[in-house]
N, C-alpha and C positions, 0 to 999 in steps of 0.2 A: 504493500499500500504506500509505503514511503517513496519507493522508487516510482510508482505510478503517479503519485502526487507531484513529484519533482518533474517528471517527463511532461505532464499536463501543463505545469507552470512554465516549462521551457519552450512552449510553442511561441515563437517570436512574432506575434500577430502584426505588430507595427512594421517590423523589418520585411516580412513576407508580402504584406499588402503594398508597402512602398515600392519594393523591388519589382513585383509582378505587374502592378497596374500603372506605376509612375516611373519605373526604371531608376529610382533613387533610393539610397539608404538614409532613412530619417535620422540615423545617428550621426550623420555628417552635417546636419543642419540644426538650427535652433539651439536648444539646450543640450543636444547630443544624446538624449535619452530615447530608448525604444519603448516609449509609453504613449498612452492616449493623449495626454496634454500636448506633448511635442508633435504628435501626428496632427492634431487639430491646428497647431501653429504653423506647421510646414506644408501639410497637404490639404487642409480644410476639413469641413464637416463630413463630406462624402466619404472620406477615408477615416476620419476621427471617430465617427459614431460606431461603425463596425468594430474598430479596434477596441473601443471602450467596452462595448457589450461583450465581446469575446473574452477580453481580459477579466472582466467580472465573472463570466461563466467559468473561466479556468479555476478561480478560487472556489467557486460554489461546487463545481464538479469534483474537485480534489477533496473538499470536506465531506462531500456526499459519499465518498468511498467507504466511510465508516459504516454505512448501512449494510455492507457486505460482511461485517464482523458479527460475532455471536452476541455482542453487547446489546442491551435494551436501550432504545432511544431515550434521551433525557437522563440517562444514568451518568454518574461521574465518569465511568470508564469510557462510555460512548463519547462524551464531550471531550475528554482528554484525547481520544483517537482523532476526533474531528480536527482539533487544534494542531496536533502533531503532523497529520497528513496535509492540513491546510498550510502550515508553515513551510512544509517541504515544497509545495507549489509556489509559495512566495519566494523561496530561495531560487527555484527554477526560473521564475520570471526575472529576478534581478541578475542571476548568473545562468542564462540559458545555454544548455549544451548544444542546441541547434543554431546558435548565433554567436559563436566564439566567446561565450560567457559575458557578453555585453548587452545587458537588458535595460529595463526601465526601473523606476523607483518603486513600483509595486502597489500604488495606491488603489487602482481599480481591482487588482487581484485581491488585495487585502479586503476591499469591500465585499467581494464574493465570498471570502472565508467567513466574514462577520455575518453575512446574510445566511450562510449555512448553519452557523453556530447559534447566533442570537438575532433572528430576523427583525424583531420589534425594535431592538436597540439600533440595528442598522438603518431602519427606515427613519427613525428620529434623527440620526446623524446625517442621513441624506437630506432631510429637511433643513437642518442647520447649515449644511454645505450650500444648498441652493439659496438660502436666505442671505448668507454672507456674500456669496457670489453676486447676487443681484445688487447688494448694497455697495460692495467694493470693486467688483469686476476682476478680482485677483483669485485665480484658481488655487495658487499655492497657499494663500492666507485662508481660503475656505477649507482646504484639505487639513491644515494644521489645527484650526479651531474645531472642526468636526471630530478630528481624531482625539483632541484633548478632552472633548466632551464625552467621549465613549465610556471611559471608566467611571465617570461621574454618573452617567445615565444608568449603567447596569448595577452600580453599587447602591445609589441612593433612590433611583426611580423604581428599578425592578427588584431591589434587595437580593441580588445574586449572592449565593453562599458557596458556590463552587470555586475553590482556591485557584485552580488552573485558569479559569476563565477571567478571574479578577487580575491575576498576574499578567495574563495575555493582554487584557485591555490596557493595563498601565504600560506594558512594553510597546503596544501599538503607538500610544501617544509619544513616548520617548523616541521610538524609531522614526516616526514621521518628522519630528522636529530635527533629528540628526540628519536625515536625508535631505532636509530642506534648508540646510545652513546657508547655501549660496543664495537661495531665494530670500531668506531673512535678511542677508546683507543687502541685496538689491532692493528690498522693501524699505529698509532704513535709509538707503540712498535715493529712494524714490525713482529707481531705475527698473523696477519689475514690470514686465509686460502685462497689459491688461487684456482680458478676454473681451472680444467685441461681440456682445450679446445681441445688439440691435444695429443693423447697418442703415445709416441714413442716406437716402438718395436725394441728390440735388437736382432740381429741375431747372435747366438753363432758361427755359422760356419764362418761368415764373420770376426768376431773378431779373431778367431783361424788362419784364412788365413793371416790376416794382421800381426799377431805375427810371423808367419813362414817366411813371406817375410822380416820382420825386422831382423830376425836371420841370 
């Protein structure tokens, strides 16, 4: 199961889609990561959306391998196995054997793992991510805040008592902050790229008409 989780996570979605459909390696552009965010930045939403969905499914599929075990769902042993196999897929995403061990930061795959292990907490974090993104337009900031909220949510909202899940949630917050050090530096320097959620189209005819009225 560990090997299966790692191989599932190692599927380099961004790299394969970029090379097959666009003839470029997304790791050579933008932030240099083979993840959904950089794919959106380099190739646009037509490539970014499939990469995002597949990367999420990688984490979910890996965690779901635990259903092939003899453990009863929701038992501590079952949750522990979900986490271990899910982490194996995360390692595979960050260090993919199919892409020279140069992968992404693993945020989308991590979301898939959390969806498999604690779906309600994952949905709340997704809501926080979307809210912060709408307010700030920073994907990195949204990722860090939603990840930092995850341990708070499962401990104080859902009153989780499974030790491994609590430790995992705390490690998620720490890992996301560590992997986003460069983003934090760019945010402090106000150099971080913003996600263009709404594209404004300028109508030349309307501009000319306004100028004529002013004359």
